[in-house]
C-alpha positions in Angstrom: -12.0 6.5 11.9 -8.4 7.2 11.3 -6.5 10.4 10.5 -3.5 10.6 8.2 -1.1 13.0 6.8 1.7 12.9 4.3 5.0 11.5 5.5 7.7 14.1 6.2 11.4 13.8 6.7 10.9 14.0 10.4 9.0 10.6 10.2 12.0 8.8 8.7 13.4 7.5 12.0 9.9 6.0 12.8 9.7 4.4 9.3 13.2 3.1 9.8 12.1 1.4 13.1 8.9 0.0 11.5 10.7 -1.4 8.5 13.1 -3.2 10.8 10.2 -4.9 12.7 10.2 -8.6 11.8 6.5 -8.7 10.8 7.2 -5.8 8.4 10.6 -6.8 7.2 9.3 -10.2 6.2 7.1 -8.6 3.4 8.7 -5.3 2.7 12.3 -6.3 2.4 13.6 -2.8 2.7 16.8 -1.4 3.9 16.3 0.2 7.3 19.1 2.7 7.7 18.1 6.3 7.9 20.0 6.9 4.6 18.0 4.2 2.8 14.7 5.5 4.2 15.6 9.0 3.1 16.6 7.7 -0.3 13.4 5.7 -0.8 10.8 8.0 0.9 12.4 11.4 0.4 11.2 12.3 -3.0 7.6 11.6 -2.2 7.9 13.5 1.1 9.3 16.5 -0.7 6.6 16.2 -3.4 9.1 15.4 -6.1 7.5 12.0 -6.9 3.8 11.5 -7.8 3.3 8.8 -5.1 1.7 9.6 -1.7 3.2 8.1 1.4 0.6 8.6 4.1 1.2 8.2 7.8 -1.9 6.6 9.4 -2.8 7.8 12.9 -4.9 6.1 15.6 -6.0 8.4 18.4 -3.3 10.9 17.2 -0.5 8.3 17.2 1.2 6.9 14.1 0.6 3.1 13.6 0.6 2.6 9.9 1.8 3.6 6.5 -0.1 3.6 3.2 1.6 4.3 -0.2 -0.9 5.4 -2.8 -0.2 6.1 -6.5 -1.6 6.2 -10.0 -0.5 3.3 -12.0 -0.1 5.6 -15.1 2.7 7.3 -13.2 4.7 4.1 -13.1 4.4 2.6 -16.6 6.7 -0.4 -16.0 4.7 -1.4 -12.9 1.4 -0.8 -14.8 2.7 -3.1 -17.7 3.7 -5.9 -15.3 0.2 -5.8 -13.7 -1.5 -5.6 -17.2 0.0 -8.9 -18.0 -2.3 -10.4 -15.3 -5.4 -8.2 -15.2 -7.1 -5.4 -17.1 -5.7 -2.1 -15.8 -8.3 0.6 -16.5 -7.4 4.2 -17.2 -7.4 6.0 -13.9 -6.4 2.9 -11.8 -4.5 3.4 -8.6 -2.7 1.1 -6.3 -1.8 1.0 -2.6 0.7 -0.7 -0.4 0.5 -0.7 3.3 1.9 -1.8 6.7 1.1 -1.7 10.3 4.3 -0.7 12.0 3.5 -1.4 15.6 3.4 -5.2 16.0 1.1 -4.7 19.1 -1.5 -3.3 16.6 -1.6 -6.3 14.3 -4.3 -8.9 14.5 -7.0 -6.3 15.7 -8.7 -5.6 12.3 -7.0 -2.3 11.9 -5.4 -3.2 8.6 -8.8 -3.9 7.0 -10.2 -0.7 8.4 -7.2 1.3 7.3 -7.5 -0.1 3.7 -11.2 0.5 3.6 -10.8 4.2 4.8 -8.0 4.9 2.4 -9.9 3.5 -0.5 -13.0 5.5 0.3 -10.8 8.6 0.6 -9.2 7.8 -2.8 -12.6 8.4 -4.5 -12.8 11.8 -2.9 -9.1 12.8 -3.2 -8.7 11.5 -6.8 -12.0 12.2 -8.7 -10.5 10.5 -11.9 -9.6 7.3 -10.1 -11.6 4.4 -11.6 -10.3 1.5 -9.6 -7.8 0.4 -7.0 -5.7 -2.7 -7.9 -3.6 -4.2 -5.2 -1.1 -7.1 -5.9 -0.1 -9.1 -2.9 2.1 -12.2 -2.6 -0.1 -15.3 -2.4 2.0 -16.4 0.7 1.0 -13.2 2.6 -2.3 -14.5 3.9 -2.7 -11.8 6.5 -2.4 -9.1 3.8 -4.8 -10.6 1.3 -7.3 -11.4 4.1 -7.2 -7.7 5.2 -8.0 -6.8 1.6 -10.9 -9.1 1.5 -12.3 -7.9 4.8 -11.9 -4.4 3.4 -14.3 -5.3 0.6 -11.8 -5.9 -2.2 -12.3 -8.8 -4.5 -9.7 -11.2 -6.0 -9.6 -10.7 -9.7 -6.4 -12.4 -10.9 -3.7 -14.8 -9.9 -0.3 -15.0 -11.5 3.4 -14.3 -11.4 4.8 -10.9 -10.5 8.3 -9.8 -9.3 8.3 -10.2 -5.5 9.5 -7.5 -3.2 11.4 -10.1 -1.2 13.6 -12.6 -3.2 12.7 -15.4 -0.8 9.0 -15.2 -1.9 7.8 -17.0 -4.8 6.4 -15.0 -7.8 2.8 -16.1 -7.1 0.6 -13.2 -6.4 -3.1 -12.4 -6.1 -4.5 -9.1 -7.4 -7.4 -7.5 -5.6 -9.7 -4.8 -7.0 -12.0 -2.2 -5.7 -14.0 -0.1 -8.2 -15.3 3.5 -7.7 -18.8 3.3 -6.4 -21.5 4.2 -8.9 -23.2 7.4 -8.3 -26.9 6.9 -7.6 
């Protein structure tokens, strides 16, 4: 089981280092300067944006990041997804990375995704589903989603984070478990 906490400004140097790692940079395509990290993560860290940036800890040490948000809070993004798949009211989405390359390939990504989604049902009682688009070329990412129990529900074109990627994406979904 992992622990996590909201990203704070003191974590920006760590995020900057992670975003510069080749295995992260390939898919996140993010500026890595401290100024860029502060610009892009600062509003969420200060609670000025509705998304949640969560630092994931293994044995008390940071190893990953999960971004979690309600799709309704980002109408343009919701509309782009809705062109491919039904987006139910209350749907959320996540994005994620493992910052430390030594921690990749160990099944931690799937565990991290599974635990965050389980926590989403507790943390967000009105959440109905979690939808996760992933570039079709990012096999490691969509395999982690599958191992975490999500199912592929759509394929189609979305704007890529990295311009070198094609527009082909898969969309994965987890639904809130039914209460028995």
